[in-house]
N, C-alpha and C positions, 0 to 999 in steps of 0.2 A: 707392271701388278699396279693394281686398285688400290687402295686404303681403307683397310677393314675399318665395320664399325664394330665397336666391343662395349659393352654396358659395365658402369664400372659402381662401385659400393662410394666411393670418397674419392675426393677432388685429390690429387698432390698439391704439395706447397708448390710454387712458385711455377704454377703451369700455365701455358697456353689456354684461356676461358671464354669461351662466350656465353654470357647470360639472355637467354632466351625469354624472351617478357613479353605480356601484353601491354605493360604500362609501366613509365619509368619509374610510376610510383612503388611496385613491386620488387625495385633495386634494395639489396643487403649494405645499409648502411652504414658496416662492417666495416666493408671492401672497398667501398665509394666515399671520399670524405665530402660534407655539408658543401665544398664551392660546386666538385665535380656533380654531383647530384644538382644544384641550380641551375648547371652547365647545360647540363643533360636536358632540363625538364623544359629550359627556354625555348631551345632550339627543337624540341619536340611539338611544345606549341606552336611557338612565332613560324617554324618553317618546315614542318613537319618533316623533320631527318628522323630516320627512325633506324640508321646504323652509328653507332658509335667506338672509334679505336682509338687505345688508352695504351702507350709506349710505358712498360713497366721498368727498364732496364735488364730483369734475369727474364722478362715473360710479357707478353701482352693482354689485356684485357680488351673485349669487344662486348657491345651491347646490341641485340636484335629485336628491334621493336617491332609485332606483328600490326600490318596493316590489313585493317578489318576490312574484307570484302561481302557485297550482299552473298555472294556466290561462294559456296567453301570450297570448290574446285577451282576456280580462279585462284584463290588465293593462297591455296599449294602449291601452284602452277609457278602463283609470284615469289614465294617462298622459296621454293627449286630455285629460281634465278637466284634470287639474295642467296641461296647460298651456295651457288656456283660463282659469285662475286666473292666470297669470303674465301673460297679456297683458290681463288686468283690469286688475290691480297697475299695471304698465305705463303703462296712458292716466289712472290716479290720480295716478302720478307724475310726468304728461305724457311720457314720455320716446318717443323717435321711433324711437330704433333698440335692435337684442338682437340681439348674437352667442352661439351655441348651440355651450359644447367638448363635444365627446363625449369622456370620460374612461372609456365602458360597453366591453361586450364586442360590444354589441349597436347595429347598423345601424338596426331596425324600433324597437328603442323610442323610439329618440333622433328620427326620422321619425311616429311615432303623437304624439309631444310635441307634435313643430312642426304640427302637422297638426291638433290641437287649439286652440295656440295663433292659427295664422291661422284658420278657421275660426270662431271666437270671436270676431272683427273683424267679423265682418259688422252691419250696422247699414240698419236702415228709416226714413232721417232724413225723408224726404217723407214717411212718414207717423206721424210723434211730435211730440210739444209742442216749440213753441219754445226750451224750456230743456234740450232734448236737444244735446250738443256732440259734436262729428266725435272720433272718437277720434285719439290721435296718431299711435298706431305706425305707422312706413311701411313699416321694412325687417327682414326677420329674415336672419340671414345663420348657417353652419354653416359649425363648423371642423372636421373629422372625415377623417381617411385611411381610414376603412372606407367611408365615405358617396361612394357615386359622383354624379356631375352628373346621370345618367341619371333615377336615383332622384328626385333634386330636381326637373328637371322636372316629372317624375310629378305629386310631388305639389303642385305649384304649383296654385292657384285659378284659376278660367276664369271665374269668376261675374261677371255684367254685373249692373248696377241701369240700369233702362230708367227715362230721362222719357215722362212721359205727358202728354196734352192732356185734361183735362175726364177726369180718371179712365179714358180709353182707353188701350187697352195692345196690341202687337202679339201675339196669341194666339201665333202659330207661332214667335216668337223667347221670348216668356214658358215655352214647353215644353220648348224646346230650353235656352235660357241658359248653351250654350258648356259645362257644366258635365260631358258628355262629348262632346268632341271627337275623332273617329274619326281623321280627317288627323294631328290635334296625337301621338295615341296612338299611331302608327304613325309619327311621326317618333322617337320616345323608346322603343319597343319593338317591332320592324319584325314579331315573331312573333306578335303581339296578334291578328288573325285567324285564324291558326290554331289555339287554342284555342277558337274558338266552332266552327272547322269540325268541331272531336273533339267537338263537345257540352260544353263545360267552361265555365265561368264562371272570369273571372279570378280569382286569389287569392284565393278567395271570397266576393268582390262579385258580386250579382246585382244584375238592378231587373226587377222587376214593371210594367206597366202596367194601365191599368183603364176600361172606360166603362162607364157607368150611363145610363141611358136615361129613369128615373125619378130622381126629387127626393130630396133628402137632408133630415135633420131636422141642422139646423145644431147641435143641444145636442149628439146621438148622436154625429154626426160629429166636433167636439174632443174629445169624451170618449176617443172611441175613438183619435183619433191620439196624442193627449195617453199612453194608456195602452201605444199600441205604441212610442212614442218611446224612453220608461223602461225598457221592458223588455225589448226587441229593439236590435238595432245599426243602427238606421235610419239612414243617415249624411245624406242628402237625402232631399227629401221635394215635391211640386210639383205642380201643376194648375190647371185653371178646375170650378168647382162649382156644379152647379144648386140652390138651396135651395127650399126650399118655399114658397109664398106670403111669396115676395117678386121684384120684377121684374129683380133686376139679375144679373150673375154675379158670383159668387164668385172670388176668387184666394187659391189656397191654397200657401206657402213654409212650407218646413223646412231646418234645417240642426243636426243632432243632434235633443236634446232639447227645442230650440224652434224655433216653427211661430207663424205668424198667420194669418190668414184677415181679407182685408178686400174691403168691395166694391170691384167695376169697374163700366163703362157697363150700361144697361139692353140686355136682351135685344131681336135684333130682331126684324121678323115673321119674316122668311122664315128666319131661325134658327133650327135644330132644335136645343131642347134638350137638354141631356145633360153628363154629369160625366166629365172625364179626369183622373185621377190617374196619378201616378207615384211609386213608392217602390225607392229604391235604398240597398242597408246590405249585410249580411255573411248568410249564410246566412238569408233571410227566406221563410217558407210561403205562397210565393205565393195556392195555394189557399184557405191560412188567413183570409189578409188579405183576398181577395175576399168568401169566408163574411163576417166580420167586418164589414167594410162593406156587406153585404146587408141585412145589421141594423139598419147605421143609416139606412136609407131611409124617405122619410115615409108613413105610415099609408094 
């Protein structure tokens, strides 16, 4: 299970906390000593350091300074990556909880950071080795007067981990995966369907689904998906793939620039062989992706 994000009205005593700020000058001087504040300010100005961890013995205090970018979308994507790094560190430290204290002027920046933090916790433990350990992080709390509960409800992940029987998985559930639940969306955003009626995508996020009746070359497909994930803002990707010269279906799934392709069950004799892929991201060019996928088909 991925950690759930919740809004809190106060920060518990002796809890792991991250101060999310636009500049070190906004740090509270009743929590950090004068020496610590001087140290933070010096490294930030001279070495452009934007992340600071402090071990308080009973808990950890972290500082994340927002790196300003001319492009707000690029800035938030960098913050997602920073959130992912914090998540990795918390798991290394075997911490179960983190509170994000928003001292910046932007709610969207912190939400992007929290999104990266949570999405980075996704694990395919069933398909990993015995030494792979389960992530320790269980809860992410947000303390902010600017962020509403509705925004956090939209952010919470709805990813499922499916149990399989001899590598068989329910295709219908896999392709849906509750990553985009309309009923849930309407609960937090009653006007969401109105945006679709007007022919617009929600907040710049769009999705594209593709069906191919020819098999793919697995090496070409992997190279393309990696390139797409690195160059474009792909948040989720998934599907069932027909691979040339292989009797088994391939399952494809990705989160941000991380993706995996693994073998599923054998194709059934009466089952039509085809590939179905879905890409969800920001400002994706559907026709271009379809054309490039076509170039990955086996000769």
